[in-house]
N, C-alpha and C positions, 0 to 999 in steps of 0.2 A: 526292426532292422535299422531305420533311420537313427533311432536313439543309440544303437550300438556303434554306428559309424561316428556319431557325434562324440561319444565317449573316447573312441580311438583317436580322433582328431584332437580332442582336448588334452589327452595324455601326451601326445607327441609335441603339441604346441607348448604345453607347460614345461616339458623338458627343454625344448628349444629356448623358451623364455628364461629359464634358469641360467643358461649359459650366455645368453645374449643381452640380458637385462631389459627385456621388453616390458616387464611388468612394473616398472616404477623404481623408486629410490628409497623406500623405507618410510618411517612415520615421524611426524614432528614430536618434539619432546613433550608437548602438551596438546591435548585435543582442543578443538574449538570451544567445546562446552566448558572445559576446565579454565581456559583463558578468560572466557566471558564471565564465568562465575567469580573469578578472582578480581574482576573489575567492580563487582557490585559493592557499593559502599554507601550505607544509609546513615553514617555517623553524623552527618550534617543536619539531620532532622531530629527534633526532640520528640520521639515517639517511643521511648523506652516502655517495654511491657506490652506494646501493641501486638495484636494478632497479625498485623501487616508484616511484621518481621519474620513470621513463621510461614507465610504464604506467598507464592509467586503469582504473577499475573498470567492468566491462562486464556488467551484469546480464542484458542481452538475449541473452548467449551462455551463460547458465547453464541447467541443466536441472532438472527435478523430476518426481516422481510424487506425486500427492496421496493422501489417505487412501482415496479411492474407486478408486484405480488409474488415474486420468486422467493422461496424460503431457503434458509440456510440448510446445508447438509451437515448431519451430525454423525456420531460414531456408528449408529445403527445403519446408516446408508453407505459409509465409506470405509468403515473398519478403523482399526487402531493405527497409531503413528508408525510410519515407515522411515526409520532413521537413516536408511541408505539412499534417500532421495534428496536432491538439491534443486531448489527453485531459484534461478538466476533471472535478473531483470535489467534491461537496458535503462540507463539513467543519465540525464544530461546535466552537466555542471557548468556549461559555458554561458549561462544566463548571468554574466558578470560584466567583464570589460566591454563587451559589445552593446551592453545596455546603456552605457554612458552617452548622454546627449542624443539618444535615439527616441523617437516618438513611437508609440505602439499603435497598431491598427488592427481592429477586430474584424476579420473577414466575414464571419457568420453574421455578426451584427450589421455590417454594411450591406450584405446581400438581403437580409430580412428587411432593412429599411428601404432598399431600392425596390423590392417586390411590393412593399406596402404603398410605394409611390407610383405603382403601375408600370414599372420597368420590366421588360421581358428579360429575366435573369439569364436565360440560355444564350442571349445575344451579347452579353457583356462578359461572361466568364472567360472567354478566350479573346477578348478585345483589349489589347495592351494600351491602345490609345483612348479608351473610354475616359473622359476627363475627370470622372469622380474617383478613379483609382489614385492612390497616393503616389507621388513621384519623388524619387531621390533615394539614395542609399542609406539615409539615416532613419528609415522607417522599418520597423520589424513587424511582420505580418503574423498575428496570432490567429489560429483557427477558431478560437473562442476565448472567453475570459476564464482563466484558471480560478479555482475556488478561493485561492489565497491572493488573488489579484495578479497584476503583471509584475511578479516578484523577480528578484535576483537570487541566484543560488549562493550568495554570501549572507543572506538573511537567515540568521540562526534561529529565529522564531519559526520560520517555515521549515527549516531543516529538522527541528525537533518534531514538528507535526509529521513530517515524512517518516522519521524514524519509527514513530508509533504506528502510523498507518501501514507501513510495510511490514513491521513486526506482526501486527494484527492479521495481516493477510498470509503470513507464513513465508515471506521472502527470506532467503538465506544469504544471498549476495547480490550486490548491484555492480554492473560494469559501466563505468563512465565513458562518454564518447570522446576519445582522443584521436579520432581517425583523420583529422585534418592537420596537415603540416607538422609543426613541432610543438603545437599548443598542448600543454598538460593541464592548464587551468588551475594552477597552484592557488590563486586567490579565491578559488571555490573549494578545492579539495581540502585545504587546510581547515577552514571553518566546518566543513562537513565532518572530517575526522574528529575535530575537537567537540563538536556538538553531539555526535553519536557516541563518543567515549563517555561524555557526561550522561547521556541517556542510558548507556550500559550500567553506569554506577547507580542509576535510579531504578534499575531492574528491567529496562526495556531490552528485549532480544533484538537489538538493532542489526540490520544486515551487515555482512562483511563488505569490504570495498575493494574492487579490483578495477582494472583499466583495459579498454580495448584501443589498441594503437593502430597506426595506419595499415591499410590492407596490402602490405607487401614489405619486403626487406629493403633497406636502404638508409640514407643519411637521416631522414626524418625520424624513422623508427629508432635508429641508434641514438640519436640525440635525446629522444624521449626516454629511452631506456636508461641512459646515463643520468638524466635529470631525476627521474623517479627513484632510481637506485641510490643516488647520493642524498636526496632530500628525505626519503621515507625509509627505505628498506635496509640500507647498509648499517645504520645505527639502531635498528629495531624500533623506530618510532611507530606509534599507533598499532602496536603488535596485536592487540585484542581485536582489531578490525581487519587483519590480513585474511585473505582467502587462501586456503591451502589445498593442494591437489598433488597426489603422489609424493607426499612428504615434504613439499616445498611450497613457498608462496607462488601463486599462479597468476599469469597475465595472458590475455589474448593478444598475441603479437608474433611477428616473424623475426626470429633471432638469426636468420641465415647470413645476414650481412655483418655480424659482429666479427671482429678481428681476434682470432685466438692468440695472436702474438702480442696483443695489447693486454697488459695486466688487468686493467679494470674491466675491459670488455670480456675477457675470459672469466673473470669473477661473475659477471652478470649472466653469462651463458650457463654457468654452473649453479647459480643461486636460485633461479626460477624454474618452475614447470611452465612450459610454453604450450599454448594451443594456437596454431596459425588461424587467424580469422579470415573467413571466406566471404567475399563481397557479393557473389552472384546469388540470385533468387531461384535459379533453376538447375544449379549444379547437382548432378546425381551420383557421380563416381567420386566420392569424397576421399581425400588423402587421409592417412592415419595421422592422429594427433592434430587434427584440424577441427574447428568449431564454426558453425554458422551463426548469423545474427538475425536473419530474416529469410524466408523461403516461401515459395508457392506450394500449395497443397498438391499432392502429398509431400510433406516436407522431407528433406534429405536427413538421413541419420548419419551421425559421425561416430567413428570408432577410435579407440586408443591404440589397440594392438591388432595384429593380424589374427591372433587367436580369437579375440572378441568378435571380429568381423566374420570369421568362419562359423562361429557359434551363434551369430546374430544377437550379440549382447551390446547394443549401442551405448555409447557414453553420453551423447548429447543430441538434442534435437531442438529446433526453434519453434516458437509459436508467435504468430503475428496477429495484431488486431486488424491491420489492413496493410496493403502493399502498394507502393507506387510502381505499378506494373500493369502493362496492357495485356490482358489475358488472351486477346485475339492474336496479336503479333508476337507474343512471347518476349517482349522487350521492355526494358526500363522505360518508365513514362512519368510525367509529372502527375501530381495528385488530381489536378483538374483537367486531365486529358480524357479522351474517350476510352471506354472499356476498362476503366481503372478498377482494380481489386479493392474497392472501398469497404467500409464496415459491413455493408449489406451483401457483399459478394460471397458466393460459394461456387464450388466446382460444378454445381448443378444449375447455376443461374442466380440472379439477384433475388434476395428476399423482398417481395413487394407487399408484404402484409402491412397492416396499420402499425404505425410507430416502429417500423423495421429498423430504423437507425438506432433505436434504443436497445435493440435486442442482441446485437453482436453476432450475426450469423457467421461471418468470416472467422471471428475469434472462436466461436463454438466448434466449427468444423476443424480448425487447426488444433485446438486443444484436445478434442475427442481423438484425433489421430495420434497425438503425442501420448495420450493415455494408453492407446492401443499398443504403441511401440514400447512404452514404459522404459525409457532410458534412465541412466543415473542422474542426468542433469536436463532440466527443461529450461530453455532460455527464452524469455518473453520480451518482445518489443512492442511497446515500451511504456515508460511512465510519464515523462514530462518534457518532451521535445518542444512542443507548442508552436514554434515559429518556422517560417520558411522565407527565403528570398523570393522576389518576383522578377522574371526575366521575359524579354520580348519573345524569346524562343528557347526551348530546351527539350531535347529528345523528341523533336517533331511537334511539340505542343506550343501553341501561341499563348502569350500572356501566362507563362508557366510558373506554377508554384511547385517546386520539385518534391518536397517531403511532407508538407502539411498544407491543407487548403481550408476546409470548413468542417463543421461537426461530422458530416458524413464521410468526407475524404480526409481522414486523419487517423493516427494510430496511437494516441495516448490513452492511458487508463486513469491517470489522476483526474479527480472530479473537476467539473467546470461549473461556473455559475450560469451557463447558458443552456443549450438544448439538452445535452447528455446528462448533466448533473452527476450523480454518483452511481448510475446504473452499471457501468463497466467495472467499477471497483468491486462491487459485491458479486458480479458474475465471475470476476477474477478470483475472489476469495473462495467461491465454491469449487472452481476448477482446481485450485491449489489443494483444497481439502480432499478432492478425489485422488489427486496425485500422491499426497503425503500422508493422508489419514489424519485422524484426530483422536483425542482422548474422550473417554466416556464422561458425560455430564454427571457429577456426583449427586447423590440423593441427600435429602435433609436428615438431620438427626431427629430424635424423638420430640414429641410435643413438649412445650415448656411455656409456662406462664411468666411473662416479663412484667416487672413493675417499673414503669417508665420514669418514675421519679427517683428510683434507686440507682446505685452505682452501675456503670457500664460493665463492671467486672462480672456481672451475672451472665454475660454473653460468652464467657470464655470457653464453655463447652458446647456452644451452639455452632453447628456447621451446616453447609460449608461457609467459609469466609470468602466473599467475592472481592478480590483485590483489583484495584485500578492503579494507573500510573501515578507516581508521586513526582513533584517537581516540574509540572508542566503548565503552570499558571503564570509564567513570567510575562513581562511586558514586551511589546513589539515596538521597535523604532528603527526603521531601515529604509534605504532607498529602493525604489522599484525602477522599472524602465522609464527612460526619459526624465521628466521632472517629478515623477510620482514619489511620494514619501508616505510610508505606511506606519501608523501608530495604533496600538491597542493596549489598554491598561485595564481590561475588564476581568482579568484573572484575579479571583478574590478568595473564595473558599476552595482549597485544593482537596477534592474528594478522592480519598485513597482506598476506601473499602466500604462494604456494607454486609449486613447479615439480616436474615429473616427468621422469625420464629412464629409458632402458632400454638394455640390450644383450641378447645372446642368452640370458643366464642369469638376469638380475636386473632388478627394478624398483627405481628409486632415487627417494626422496622428499626434497624440501627444503621446510621450513616456515620462514618468516621472521616475526619479531615486531617490534614497534616498539621494544622495549627488551630487555635481556638476559633470557633465559628463566630462570624460577625453577627450583630444584632438583627432580630427578625424584621426590624423596620426598614432594612435595606431593600431596595427594589429588586425584583426578579430573584428572590431569595429561596434557595434550597428546595427546588421542585423534585418530587418523587413521582415518576410516571409508571403506571402498572398496566400490563397486558394480561388480562385474566381469561381471555377466550382462546388465544393462539390463532386467531383468524385475522384477516386483513380488513379490520373494521375500526371504528373509532377514529382517532387521529394518528395516522402513520402506525397503526396496529395497537396503539395505547388506548385503553378504555377509561382509565381513571387517572386523575392527577391531584396531588396534594401540594398546596401553596401556589397554585396558579393565581388564585386570589390571595393576597397577603394575609398572614395570620391575624386573627382578631386581637390576640394579646400574646403574652409570653408562655401561655399554656394551651391555647386553643387555636388550631389550624382548620382549614377548610378542605374537604374532600369534594371533588367535582367529577362528573361523568362527561366524557366527550360525546357529543350528539351525533357525530358522523358528518357534520357540516363543517368541514375544515377544522380550524382550531376552536370552534365554538364549544362551550361546555355549559353544564347545568349543575346547580347545587344538589349535593346528596346529603351531606351531614357535616357537623363539626366533629373534629377528632382531637384527642389529647396528645400533647407532645411535651418534651422537655429538652433543653440544651444544657449540657454539662461539659464545659471546656470544648474539646475537639469532637464531642459526640452529640448527635441528634437522635432521640428515641421517639417513636411514634406508635400509637395504638389505634388500630382501625377495626371496626366490627366486620367479621366475615360476612354477615348478612348484607351489610352495605356494599360489599364488593361482589355480592351474589356468588360467593364461593360455596361449593357443595359441602355437605357435612363430613364426608370422608376425605380420601386423598384428592389432591389437586396439583396442578402445575400452573405456574404463572411466570412471567418474565418482567423485568423492570429495569429502569435506568434512573440516574440521579443527575440533575443539572443545577448549576448555580450561575446566575448573572449571564445567561445566554440571551443575546439581544439581536435585533434586526441589524442587517448589514450597514444601514445608513442612519440608525437611531439607537444610541446606547441605552435609552430609557425604556424601551418597549420590546416585547417579543410578539410578533404577529403570527408565528406558526410556520416559518420556513425551516424545515429540519436541517437544511444545509448550514444554518447558523450554529448547529451543534459542533461543527468542525472549527469554527472561526472565532468564537467569543466565549468568555467565561470559562466554565469547566463542565464537561459532560463525561459521566462514567457509566458504562465503559468507553463510550465515544461513538460519534456518528450515529448510525442506525443500529449498532450493536446493542444487545440487551443481555443482562445476566438472567439465567434460567434457574428457577427454584422449583424443585419437584419433591413431593413428600413420599412418593412410592419408591 
């Protein structure tokens, strides 16, 4: 009976929508996919005839195990891709002008140091006059150290890394924080657009870019709308990175203050699809065509039309990593206040288990609810806010840090060099996979014997081809916060693809680079890491490594087995290899890898010139360095999976 009435309601509402225009304004002339594909341009790379040109990078087929032992979800757990789902992420671009002349201050590092010196941390967290706290408005308080350092968001080297990390996670669109005054942060969004456009040309499915304007109609919102319209949208700049909704470019903004009698403002009101951004964390009766950005559990669902609301078909819901909210009073609160909904908070109480801060209980509860609601758009807060001011009092909290405080009381997903490392990133990836689905991991072609001193053309019928991003080994030279200046020139061999083959005796490995591979005498040269067990053993799940010890000569490399004691390894055997231009070919005995006689599954990664954070000549085994130096394919903790069955 309930289904019958739902159908009746749907019929009448669809008729009503037909006459009133409730359901949108048509379709854009090109879909997002078509626009993005038209951007891809590899003509600048001399890789004619390469299988790379026939294969796309497929991050949803990659696997991983995070530092807590949590494994990646694959097609068998989450099902196939759901093209009607959009993952939006809050992204901060204002790490630019305000970084000039400002010193950075690491709150987590400071608290750890005070605790080590015997100070009772609970007594200084809310003591504004404690003399060790930094004084002055030129200090920016970071909750911990970002993995890329205290960077600015006009650092194009970092922006390229972000494009790849967010694409790998399945993020469809980022909304930048324009909620304060009239600031649009053009000095940041311009390099963001330009860097992500180049990433698109290199085959990266970079997120679209949109903006969240002030939380209300008025002069500030109108000024931002005019500025963005004139600089970006009116002339069609950066079209491939526009986010479309209901047939138009979309913004989170309140257009109600636009003057319909003003020609330009009328154009603006008609040009965009608007969703009014809601500031409150506990609003429950949402207005139509509104979206949230952060909410307390159970989060508010937002609807586009009355018909959708009556039929319980939500358009958007938020997911937060943490909230600056006092769950007892139900009021906004600073992150270092009492009863804060930090990373360990849930509606049933705080997670007090060992290493709870690494596990993301708050994030898990909110995303699980979002999956249950299953809207068209999930909006996650957030990626890279990092900093907060310090005030003597704010919302009843003394020595208040309103938005970010320390590792526990913060809401960023971007990896840190400190306490949290990359745990939240891979937790995020798995949640996105549950929401959007993934492709099935392809199986290998038939057995084939490879002659590693022969032409790489013998691999043309060997599948799958594991593609990695091209063009991501450029140098870094950019200002950071304060007087910091970041440089990196460790990008050397740009690994763009790999293939595996096998016969009854051997495993064969092909690695392809964008240009001729440098001499084997280079340090930290062309490592191939193999996970043969699928378990959380060895070193960060890898059991074997080739070239951890430099090759003996131009035909003989060294295979080693990780002992399980950190990055320590032991000799297994010498293996044969050859380098021909852009290609590295390796032959390894199956028995040396303890592979079974029949079918098997293994995962692998390739790195070149990955080195310690503070020493470019050595690699001591911190896997976070896979993000920040040399080249790692597919990147971070991700691994390609090769299965024969």
